[in-house]
C-alpha positions as CSV (number, residue, x, y, z in Angstrom):
1,X,205.2,95.1,76.1
2,X,202.5,97.7,76.7
3,X,202.8,101.5,76.5
4,X,200.7,104.5,75.6
5,X,203.8,106.6,74.7
6,X,204.0,109.5,72.2
7,X,205.1,107.1,69.5
8,X,201.4,106.6,68.7
9,X,200.6,110.3,68.5
10,X,199.0,111.7,65.3
11,X,197.4,108.4,64.2
12,X,194.0,108.2,62.6
13,X,192.3,104.8,62.7
14,X,189.2,103.4,61.1
15,X,187.1,100.7,62.8
16,X,184.4,98.6,61.2
17,X,181.4,96.7,62.6
18,X,180.6,96.7,66.3
19,X,182.1,99.8,68.1
20,X,183.2,101.1,64.7
21,X,184.0,104.7,63.7
22,X,186.9,107.0,63.2
23,X,189.4,107.4,66.0
24,X,192.4,109.7,66.6
25,X,195.4,109.0,68.8
26,X,197.0,112.0,70.6
27,X,198.9,112.5,73.9
28,X,198.7,108.8,74.6
29,X,195.0,108.7,74.4
30,X,192.5,107.4,71.8
31,X,189.5,109.6,71.1
32,X,186.4,108.8,69.1
33,X,185.6,111.3,66.3
34,X,182.3,109.6,65.4
35,X,180.5,106.3,65.7
36,X,180.1,105.5,62.0
37,X,181.6,102.0,61.3
38,X,184.3,102.5,58.6
39,X,186.4,100.1,56.6
40,X,189.1,101.7,54.3
41,X,190.4,105.2,54.7
42,X,192.7,107.2,52.4
43,X,194.4,110.6,52.9
44,X,196.2,112.7,50.3
45,X,198.9,115.0,51.7
46,X,198.8,116.9,48.4
47,X,195.1,117.8,48.3
48,X,194.2,117.3,52.0
49,X,191.3,115.1,51.0
50,X,190.2,112.2,53.2
51,X,188.1,109.4,51.8
52,X,186.2,106.8,53.9
53,X,184.3,103.6,53.1
54,X,181.4,103.9,55.5
55,X,179.4,100.7,56.1
56,X,176.1,102.4,56.7
57,X,174.4,102.7,53.3
58,X,177.6,101.7,51.7
59,X,178.6,105.3,51.6
60,X,181.7,106.9,50.1
61,X,182.6,109.9,52.3
62,X,184.9,112.6,51.0
63,X,186.2,115.3,53.3
64,X,187.7,118.4,51.7
65,X,189.1,121.6,53.4
66,X,185.6,123.0,52.8
67,X,183.1,120.2,53.8
68,X,182.2,116.6,53.8
69,X,180.1,115.0,51.1
70,X,178.7,111.5,50.9
71,X,177.9,109.4,47.9
72,X,176.2,106.1,47.1
73,X,176.6,104.2,43.8
74,X,176.4,100.9,42.1
75,X,178.6,99.2,44.6
76,X,178.1,96.8,47.5
77,X,179.9,95.9,50.7
78,X,182.4,98.7,50.1
79,X,185.7,97.7,51.7
80,X,188.5,100.0,50.6
81,X,189.2,103.4,49.1
82,X,192.4,104.8,47.5
83,X,192.7,108.5,46.5
84,X,194.4,109.0,43.1
85,X,194.4,112.7,42.1
86,X,190.8,113.7,41.2
87,X,189.8,110.0,41.2
88,X,189.1,107.4,43.9
89,X,189.5,103.7,43.5
90,X,186.8,101.7,45.4
91,X,186.6,98.0,46.2
92,X,183.1,96.7,45.7
93,X,183.5,93.3,47.4
94,X,180.0,92.2,46.5
95,X,180.8,92.5,42.8
96,X,184.4,91.3,43.0
97,X,185.2,94.7,41.4
98,X,187.6,97.6,41.6
99,X,185.8,100.9,40.6
100,X,187.4,104.1,39.5
101,X,185.2,107.0,40.5
102,X,185.7,110.7,39.7
103,X,185.4,113.1,42.6
104,X,184.7,116.3,40.6
105,X,181.9,114.7,38.5
106,X,180.7,112.3,41.2
107,X,180.5,109.5,38.6
108,X,182.0,106.1,38.0
109,X,184.4,106.2,35.1
110,X,185.8,102.6,35.0
111,X,185.1,99.2,36.5
112,X,187.2,96.0,36.6
113,X,185.2,92.9,37.5
114,X,187.2,89.8,38.3
115,X,184.5,87.2,38.9
116,X,180.8,87.1,38.2
117,X,179.6,85.2,41.2
118,X,178.9,87.7,44.0
119,X,181.7,87.9,46.7
120,X,183.5,84.8,45.5
121,X,187.0,86.3,45.6
122,X,186.4,88.6,48.5
123,X,188.5,91.5,47.2
124,X,189.2,93.9,50.1
125,X,192.3,96.2,50.1
126,X,194.1,98.5,47.6
127,X,197.7,99.7,47.4
128,X,200.4,100.8,45.1
129,X,203.8,99.3,44.2
130,X,206.2,100.4,41.5
131,X,203.5,102.6,40.1
132,X,201.0,99.7,39.8
133,X,197.7,99.5,41.5
134,X,197.3,96.2,43.5
135,X,194.5,94.5,45.4
136,X,194.3,91.7,47.8
137,X,191.7,88.9,47.8
138,X,190.9,85.8,49.8
139,X,191.1,83.5,46.8
140,X,189.7,82.5,43.4
141,X,186.5,80.7,44.7
142,X,183.7,79.6,42.3
143,X,180.8,80.3,44.6
144,X,179.5,83.2,46.8
145,X,181.5,83.2,50.1
146,X,183.1,80.0,49.1
147,X,186.1,81.2,51.1
148,X,184.3,80.4,54.4
149,X,186.6,78.0,56.4
150,X,188.7,77.5,53.2
151,X,191.1,80.5,53.1
152,X,194.5,79.1,54.3
153,X,197.0,79.7,51.5
154,X,194.3,80.5,49.0
155,X,194.8,84.3,49.0
156,X,196.8,86.5,46.7
157,X,198.0,90.0,45.9
158,X,197.2,90.9,42.3
159,X,197.8,93.8,39.9
160,X,194.7,95.6,38.6
161,X,194.5,94.3,35.1
162,X,192.1,92.7,32.7
163,X,190.4,89.6,34.4
164,X,192.5,86.7,35.5
165,X,195.4,87.7,33.2
166,X,196.6,90.3,35.6
167,X,200.0,89.8,37.3
168,X,200.1,88.0,40.7
169,X,202.6,89.7,43.0
170,X,202.1,87.2,45.9
171,X,200.1,84.1,46.5
172,X,199.8,81.3,49.1
173,X,198.4,83.9,51.5
174,X,195.7,83.5,54.1
175,X,193.0,86.3,54.2
176,X,195.4,89.0,53.0
177,X,194.4,92.6,53.6
178,X,196.3,95.9,53.8
179,X,199.1,96.6,51.3
180,X,201.5,99.6,51.7
181,X,204.5,100.7,49.7
182,X,207.8,101.3,51.5
183,X,211.0,103.0,50.3
184,X,212.4,99.8,48.8
185,X,209.3,97.6,48.4
186,X,206.1,97.0,50.3
187,X,204.5,95.4,53.3
188,X,201.3,93.3,53.3
189,X,199.0,91.9,56.0
190,X,198.6,88.2,55.9
191,X,195.8,88.5,58.4
192,X,194.6,85.0,59.2
193,X,198.1,83.9,60.3
194,X,198.8,87.1,62.2
195,X,201.7,88.0,59.9
196,X,203.1,90.9,58.0
197,X,204.9,90.0,54.9
198,X,207.5,92.3,53.3
199,X,209.0,92.7,49.8
200,X,212.3,94.4,49.0
201,X,213.7,95.6,45.7
202,X,213.3,92.1,44.3
203,X,209.5,92.4,44.8
204,X,209.3,89.0,46.4
205,X,207.1,88.9,49.5
206,X,208.3,86.9,52.5
207,X,207.1,86.7,56.1
208,X,208.5,89.6,58.1
209,X,206.9,89.6,61.5
210,X,204.3,87.5,63.3
211,X,202.0,89.0,65.9
212,X,199.4,87.7,68.3
213,X,196.3,88.9,66.4
214,X,194.5,89.4,63.1
215,X,196.7,91.8,61.3
216,X,194.9,94.5,59.3
217,X,195.8,98.2,58.9
218,X,199.3,99.5,58.0
219,X,201.1,102.8,58.2
220,X,204.7,104.0,58.2
221,X,206.3,107.0,59.7
222,X,209.9,107.8,60.7
223,X,211.1,104.2,60.2
224,X,208.2,102.8,62.3
225,X,205.7,100.4,60.9
226,X,202.2,100.6,62.6
227,X,200.2,97.4,62.4
228,X,196.6,97.0,63.5
229,X,195.5,93.9,65.4
230,X,191.8,93.1,65.4
231,X,190.5,91.3,68.5
232,X,187.3,89.8,67.2
233,X,189.0,87.2,64.9
234,X,192.0,86.2,67.0
235,X,190.6,84.1,69.9
236,X,193.2,81.4,69.0
237,X,196.0,83.9,69.8
238,X,194.8,84.3,73.4
239,X,194.5,88.1,73.1
240,X,192.0,90.2,75.0
241,X,188.8,89.4,73.0
242,X,187.4,92.9,73.7
243,X,190.2,95.1,72.5
244,X,192.0,95.8,69.3
245,X,195.6,97.0,69.4
246,X,198.0,99.0,67.3
247,X,201.6,97.8,67.3
248,X,204.7,99.8,66.5
249,X,207.5,97.8,64.7
250,X,211.0,98.9,64.0
251,X,210.9,98.6,60.2
252,X,214.7,98.0,59.8
253,X,214.9,95.3,62.5
254,X,211.5,93.8,62.5
255,X,211.3,94.2,66.3
256,X,208.3,95.3,68.3
257,X,208.8,98.7,70.0
258,X,205.5,99.2,71.7
259,X,201.8,98.6,71.5
260,X,198.6,100.4,72.5
261,X,195.2,99.0,73.4
262,X,192.3,100.5,71.6
263,X,188.7,101.1,72.8
264,X,187.1,99.1,70.0
265,X,187.3,95.6,68.6
266,X,188.6,95.8,65.0
267,X,191.0,97.9,63.0
268,X,190.7,98.3,59.3
269,X,192.9,101.3,58.3
270,X,195.6,103.5,59.8
271,X,196.9,106.8,58.7
272,X,200.1,108.2,60.4
273,X,200.1,112.0,60.0
274,X,203.6,113.6,59.8
275,X,203.2,116.2,62.5
276,X,200.9,117.9,65.0
277,X,199.9,120.7,62.7
278,X,198.8,118.4,59.9
279,X,197.1,116.1,62.4
280,X,195.0,119.0,64.0
281,X,194.2,120.5,60.6
282,X,192.8,117.2,59.4
283,X,190.8,116.6,62.6
284,X,189.3,120.1,62.3
285,X,188.3,119.3,58.7
286,X,186.7,116.0,59.7
287,X,184.8,117.4,62.7
288,X,183.7,120.5,60.7
289,X,182.6,118.2,57.8
290,X,180.6,116.0,60.2
291,X,178.9,119.1,61.6
292,X,178.0,120.3,58.1
293,X,176.8,116.8,57.2
294,X,174.6,116.5,60.3
295,X,173.2,120.0,59.8
296,X,172.3,119.1,56.2
297,X,170.7,115.9,57.4
298,X,168.8,117.8,60.1
299,X,167.5,120.3,57.6
300,X,166.3,117.6,55.3
301,X,164.4,115.9,58.1
302,X,162.9,119.2,59.1
303,X,161.7,119.8,55.6
304,X,160.2,116.3,55.4
305,X,158.4,116.8,58.7
306,X,157.0,120.1,57.5
307,X,155.7,118.6,54.3
308,X,154.1,115.7,56.2
309,X,152.5,118.2,58.6
310,X,151.1,120.3,55.7
311,X,149.7,117.1,54.1
312,X,147.9,116.2,57.4
313,X,146.4,119.7,57.6
314,X,145.1,119.5,54.0
315,X,143.7,116.0,54.7
316,X,141.9,117.2,57.8
317,X,140.4,120.2,56.0
318,X,139.2,118.0,53.1
319,X,137.5,115.7,55.7
320,X,135.9,118.7,57.4
321,X,137.9,118.2,60.6
322,X,139.6,120.9,62.6
323,X,143.0,121.7,61.2
324,X,144.6,122.0,64.7
């Protein structure tokens, strides 16, 4: 089933790695907003803030109604972001850590580290359920990237708590990623098996749907579950190796409604905006913020060039050479 219908309008998608960036779906088309590879994205309808985990320089990008600011910190291989009032939770995959970072002060205020060996758990995505903050991870491995070729049924969804004593909400997973709360529970990407798992009011996660790709990226709107399928990791599924997709699922029935091919290879995050006005307002903020950021960057480069030019002139004068 293939369609580019209006069901996919007003979606914002993040794409990491090759062909990565921020993309917007409107009128059956997918348009690139920039070419900056991005992992997690988080939007707050209350504040209008948009946070992005940008792979280049491991930068945290925060777009407000005024502008876009970027920050770097003591984190590495930044995977996900989750807005929480004036704070943002960040996943530092390199450090097996979840960091709480304050937007107003631009400072880290709390850090939970779950393993000392770098990137041994491969923490990746954040979400909420019953007021608790949860994270997904590939598994409790003792060495750096010990999960390579060893992830089947080793992954888990865990509550943010102190060390290994924190509550496990689901285990036996294979490369789990996105977690999203629903009206009665939550949905979770069990990526390696191409599945989406679902929990109801009993908080027990069970397989819900199986798709022909690497599931990562979730959003819900009007009873429709949007699931991202990344093409680069799903050769065994027989999908087009050059295209990612977004699939619309009837949340009540678990049946596929439609799917759309995407002009990039991997999906990480999806935001389903509620209406056209909100969608266009956010896009305007993003584009204006990028313009401001690029102008700021251009001015900094111009100042650096002017300083270097002045240094060269002074050097020539000191050597008795013509300044021009």
